[in-house]
C-alpha positions in Angstrom: -13.6 32.7 14.6 -12.5 29.5 13.3 -11.6 30.1 9.5 -11.0 27.0 8.2 -7.1 26.3 5.8 -8.4 24.1 3.2 -6.0 21.1 2.4 -7.7 18.8 -0.7 -6.3 15.4 -1.8 -7.9 13.0 -4.2 -8.3 9.1 -4.7 -8.8 7.1 -6.9 -9.6 3.3 -6.1 -11.6 -0.2 -8.0 -13.9 -1.0 -5.7 -15.8 -4.1 -4.3 -19.1 -4.3 -2.1 -18.5 -4.8 1.7 -21.5 -5.5 4.3 -23.0 -2.3 5.5 -22.1 -0.9 9.4 -24.0 1.8 11.3 -22.6 3.0 14.9 -24.6 6.1 16.0 -22.7 6.9 19.7 -20.9 10.5 19.9 -18.0 11.5 21.8 -17.1 14.7 23.6 -14.6 16.9 21.9 -11.3 17.1 24.4 -10.4 20.4 26.5 -7.2 21.9 24.7 -7.4 21.6 22.0 -5.8 22.6 18.4 -8.6 22.4 15.0 -8.3 21.3 11.7 -10.4 20.8 8.2 -9.1 18.5 5.4 -11.3 18.3 2.3 -11.3 14.8 -0.3 -12.5 13.9 -3.0 -13.1 10.7 -5.2 -13.3 9.1 -8.5 -14.0 5.1 -8.2 -13.9 3.2 -11.2 -16.1 0.3 -11.6 -14.8 -3.0 -13.5 -17.4 -4.7 -15.9 -17.8 -8.6 -16.6 -15.7 -8.5 -19.8 -17.4 -11.7 -21.0 -21.1 -10.1 -21.3 -20.8 -6.2 -21.0 -17.4 -5.2 -23.2 -16.1 -6.3 -26.6 -12.7 -7.8 -26.3 -11.2 -5.1 -28.6 -13.1 -2.5 -27.2 -10.4 0.2 -25.3 -13.3 0.9 -22.7 -11.6 -0.3 -19.2 -14.6 0.7 -17.0 -18.4 0.1 -16.5 -19.0 3.5 -15.1 -17.4 5.7 -12.1 -18.8 6.5 -8.7 -17.8 9.6 -7.3 -17.7 11.3 -3.8 -16.9 14.6 -1.3 -15.9 14.6 2.4 -15.0 17.7 4.8 -13.6 16.4 8.2 -13.4 18.7 11.4 -10.8 17.6 13.7 -9.6 18.8 17.4 -5.8 17.7 18.5 -4.6 17.5 22.0 -1.5 19.4 22.1 -0.2 18.0 25.2 -0.8 13.9 24.6 -1.5 14.1 20.7 -4.7 12.7 21.1 -7.3 13.8 18.2 -11.1 13.5 18.2 -13.3 13.7 14.8 -15.6 16.1 15.4 -17.7 16.6 12.1 -18.1 15.2 8.9 -19.8 15.9 6.1 -20.1 13.7 2.8 -21.7 13.5 -0.6 -21.4 10.6 -2.2 -23.0 9.5 -6.1 -24.7 6.3 -5.5 -26.9 6.2 -9.0 -30.1 6.1 -8.3 -30.3 4.8 -4.8 -32.6 1.8 -4.4 -32.4 1.1 -0.7 -30.7 4.8 0.4 -31.0 3.3 4.3 -28.4 0.6 3.0 -26.2 2.7 0.7 -25.8 5.5 3.5 -24.8 2.3 5.8 -22.2 1.3 3.3 -21.1 4.8 3.0 -20.6 5.2 6.9 -19.0 1.9 7.2 -16.2 2.5 4.7 -16.0 5.8 5.7 -14.9 4.6 9.6 -12.9 1.9 8.2 -10.5 4.1 6.5 -10.9 7.0 9.4 -9.2 3.7 11.7 -6.7 2.5 8.1 -5.5 6.3 9.0 -5.4 7.1 12.4 -5.5 3.8 14.9 -4.6 0.7 12.9 -0.9 0.6 13.2 1.1 -2.4 12.4 4.3 -3.1 15.0 6.7 -6.1 14.2 9.3 -7.2 16.4 12.9 -7.6 16.2 12.3 -11.1 14.8 9.4 -9.6 12.4 7.0 -11.2 14.3 3.6 -8.9 14.2 2.5 -7.6 17.7 -0.7 -5.8 17.1 -2.5 -9.0 16.0 -5.3 -9.0 18.0 -8.0 -6.4 19.3 -6.1 -5.6 22.8 -3.5 -4.5 20.6 -4.5 -4.0 17.0 -6.7 -0.3 17.2 -9.9 -0.1 15.3 -12.5 2.4 15.6 -15.3 2.1 17.9 -18.5 3.6 18.8 -17.3 6.0 20.3 -14.9 7.5 18.2 -17.9 8.6 15.2 -18.2 12.9 15.1 -20.9 14.5 17.2 -21.6 15.8 13.5 -22.0 13.2 10.8 -24.0 14.1 7.7 -24.5 11.8 4.7 -25.9 12.9 1.7 -26.8 11.0 -1.6 -26.3 12.7 -5.2 -29.8 12.8 -6.8 -28.3 11.6 -10.4 -29.2 7.8 -11.9 -26.6 6.3 -13.3 -26.4 6.9 -17.5 -25.4 3.5 -18.1 -27.5 0.4 -18.6 -27.3 -0.7 -14.8 -29.9 -2.1 -12.0 -32.6 0.5 -12.0 -29.7 3.2 -12.3 -27.9 2.2 -9.5 -24.5 2.1 -8.7 -22.2 -0.2 -6.4 -21.3 1.4 -3.2 -19.0 -0.3 -0.6 -15.0 0.5 -0.2 -15.4 3.8 -2.7 -16.2 5.8 1.0 -13.2 4.1 2.7 -11.1 6.7 1.0 -13.0 9.9 1.9 -11.1 9.1 5.4 -8.5 10.8 4.1 -9.9 14.0 4.6 -9.4 13.4 8.5 -5.6 12.6 7.8 -5.3 15.8 5.9 -7.7 17.7 8.9 -5.2 16.5 11.4 -2.2 18.0 9.0 -4.1 21.0 9.2 -4.4 21.5 12.7 -0.5 19.8 13.4 0.5 22.9 11.3 -1.8 25.3 13.2 -0.7 24.7 16.2 2.8 25.1 15.1 4.3 22.1 13.9 5.2 20.3 11.1 2.5 18.3 9.4 5.3 17.0 6.9 6.8 14.9 9.9 3.6 13.2 10.5 3.5 9.7 9.2 0.2 7.0 8.2 -1.5 6.1 10.2 -1.9 9.3 13.1 -1.5 8.0 16.3 -1.4 9.7 18.9 2.3 9.5 19.1 2.7 10.9 15.8 0.8 13.5 15.9 2.6 14.6 19.2 5.7 13.5 17.4 5.2 16.4 14.2 4.0 18.3 17.8 7.9 18.8 18.3 6.9 16.6 21.5 
């Protein structure tokens, strides 16, 4: 029986809006794998329009906060360092959701973007300082095949207490930071396989995972 070992990570960011992204294809589990789990909690601050919302002398910096939590489960191939995200559960605070489908799409898109940032999107320069990962053929962004078989997103059912449109909260890049749970899950899996998770840098590419495993 698999008993998860929790690896906690907290994050904060100042956010902006981004178009929704939704993918649906589900990948398979690698054959010989070591599993790991990672947990993330975040608090994102939204800056108000100071000209209209905050007096110049007010000590109040942010208009409101949005909160979120995520749990991710991954599997790593101990022979190649390749990894798969097997499951993701997200609870995110969007206030009173005006359009739940749109908000969930924003959360899913932001999470996948963060997942790529921490697992595949590696920047490589040559000896002359020229960027080598400058095209889709060399810069590996996530695809539909990278999505987990289990992916659940729930919205926190509480309206924004601040004076905002219908009690809603902005949601775009806050879920980006929830993908830290994927990185922490990879570190957990490496540790369970007898490796050195401290030796693994982000993005946790297959090469980085294999290096941390001692390969």
